[in-house]
N, C-alpha and C positions, 0 to 999 in steps of 0.2 A: 127672425134674425133680430127685431127690435127688442124682443124678450131677453134674448141672450146678451145683446149689448146693453141694455139697462141693467140686468142682474149683474153684469161685471162692473159698468161704468159707476153705478151709483154707490156701492160700497167702498170702491176705490176713490173716489171724490170724497167721501165722507171720512175715510182713514187721513187722506191727503191734509183736508182742513183741519183735522185734529193734531195730525203729525207730519208735517211738510216733508220731512225726509222720507225717500222711498223704502220699504221695508220687503222682505222676502213674501209677505202676503200679496203684495201688489205684483209682484213679478209671476210669482204662481197663479194669482186670478187673471192677469192678462194673458198668460200662456193657457190656462183652461178655456178661457173666452175665446181665444184666438182658434184653438182645436175644436170647440163647439160650432163656431162659426162655419168653419169649414166643413165639418160633419153635416151642418145643415144644409149648405151649397150643395154639397155631395149627394146628400139624399133627396134634394128637389131635381137634380140632373138624372140620378138614378130613375126617379118616378116618370121623369119625361121619357127616358129610353124605354122604360116597360111599357109605358102608353103607346109609344110609337111601334113598338115591336109587337103589341096586340093587335093594331090598326093593320099592321101589314100581314098578320096572320089570320087576316077575316074577321077579328073579334073587335066588339065596342071596346072604346077606350073610356074608363071610369077612375076618377081622381082616387077615390079610397081604395079602389083594386090595384091601382099602380103603387100606392105608396104602401100597402100591405106586402105587395111583391116586393117592393125595394127593401122594405124592413126586413124582410126574411134572410136578407144578406147583410144585415147591420154589422156583423163582425168585419166582413170584408170591407166596408164601406167606412168603418172606423179607422181600420188598418190603413185603408189608402188614403184618408183624410191626414192621419197622423204621417204618414210617409210624405205625401205630396206637400204638407206644411213644413216639414224639416227640411226636405230638399230645396224648397224655394226660399226658405229663411237662409240656408246656408249659401245658396246662390248668391243672394242679396249682400251677403259679407264680401262678395267680390269688388262691390263698390268702392270698397276702403283703399284698394290699390289705385295708387296714383296713375294717372292717364289711361292706362289700359283697362282699369277696373270697369267702367261703364260698357265697354265694348265686351268684354269677357261676360259680364252679367246678361247683357243682351244676348249675346252666342248660347251660353249655356241655359237660361231661360227658353229661347225659341226651341233648341234641341231637345230638352227635357218635354216640352208641350208636343213636339211633333211625335217624339219616341212612344209617348203615353196616351196620343189622341185617342185611341181605340180601346184602351185597357178598361174604362167603365162599360162600355158595351159588351166586353167580353166577358165580365164578371156578373152583369144583369141577364144576358141572353143565355151564356152558356154555363153559368155558374160556376165560372172559374175563380181561383184565388188571386190575391195581389199578385203575387210573382208571376204566376202563370198568365195572368191578364197582360202584365208589362210585356213578358216574353212574346206572347201571340201578336200584340201591338206592334212589337219592334218588327217582328217578322214580316208583318203585313206593310211594313214601311215602303219597302221598295215599290210594291205594286200600287200604293195608294198615295205615295206623296203628291204628285201633281195634283190629283183630285183634291188633295188636304189645302194645299195652297191655293188653287183656283177658288174652291168653295170658301174657304176663309176670307178670302179677299172680297167676294160677293157679300159674306156676312156682316164682314167691316164695314163696308160701303154705306150703308145706311146710318151707323154711329157715327162715322165721320162727316157724313152731310149733315146730321142733325146738330154736331157740335157746332160746323162752320154757320148754319142758319142762326143755331141760338146764341153764338156770339155776336153775330151781326144784329140781331134783333134787341141784345141787351145792349151794344155800343150805340145803337141808335136813340135807345132810350136815354143813355146817360148823356149823349150829346144833347138831348132836348132841353137840359138842366131844369128838369121837374121831375118830382119824387114820384108822381104817378106812371108815367112813362117808363121811367127806370125799373119799377118795381114789376111793371107790366113784362117788360122785357126779360127781367130775370126768371119771371114765372114762366114765360113761354121757352126759354132757354132748358129751364129744369125740366118741363113736361115733355119737350122734345128729346131730350137725353133720356129720361125714363122710358119713353115708348120704345125707342130705338134699341135701348139696352133690352127690354124684354123682347121684343121682336128678334134680336140677335139671337139671345140666350135660348128662345123658342127654337128658331130655324136651327141653330147649331145642334142641339138635341136631336132634331129630326134628321139633320145631315148625318151626324156621327152614326146613327143607329142604321140608316140606309147603306151607307158606305160599309160598315163592318158586315152586315148581311150580305150585300152584294160580294165582299172581299172572302167571305167565309164559303158562299156557295162557290165561286171561282176556284177556290183553293180546293 
């Protein structure tokens, strides 16, 4: 992600410094960078799902093996990244609508996330295409909705708690009117948030895989 972000940001910054007005190159590079970042995140999630699936089948989880297994489905992952990015960008445009825009954005974003929650496990475990994966995820929604909500709340709890604790640590540092405690509070807040996000992403991958396998078996 750092390499992709740097590869997009550095040329754009150089061009903006030489020519302040935005160009077609800037728009294209940002779009490509956004897609590549989405693909990188999707690939990491797919590798996690493959690793969890291997463990649940009684096989050892190896990083290289999990990534190679995920990369065998690179076409589906790229198509999913493109579709997911496009849908989310379109939903974000709803914010431009006065008053109701924020509400509509939240509702549509939540609906898309819930309907496609099991799409990636379907693609990785059963080798389905993007369309088939979304359809299977949608069909499983009625049977898994309550578990999705319950599990997502528990997964989000450490992130919320870390934000609260980090904010308190940072504010205590600022209130000391000294640079050292303020910097220390900011570092503590950043580390807490990073650890919580890493743990949340890991548990989310495990939870989605287990939920999909259980639902597939029950069906």
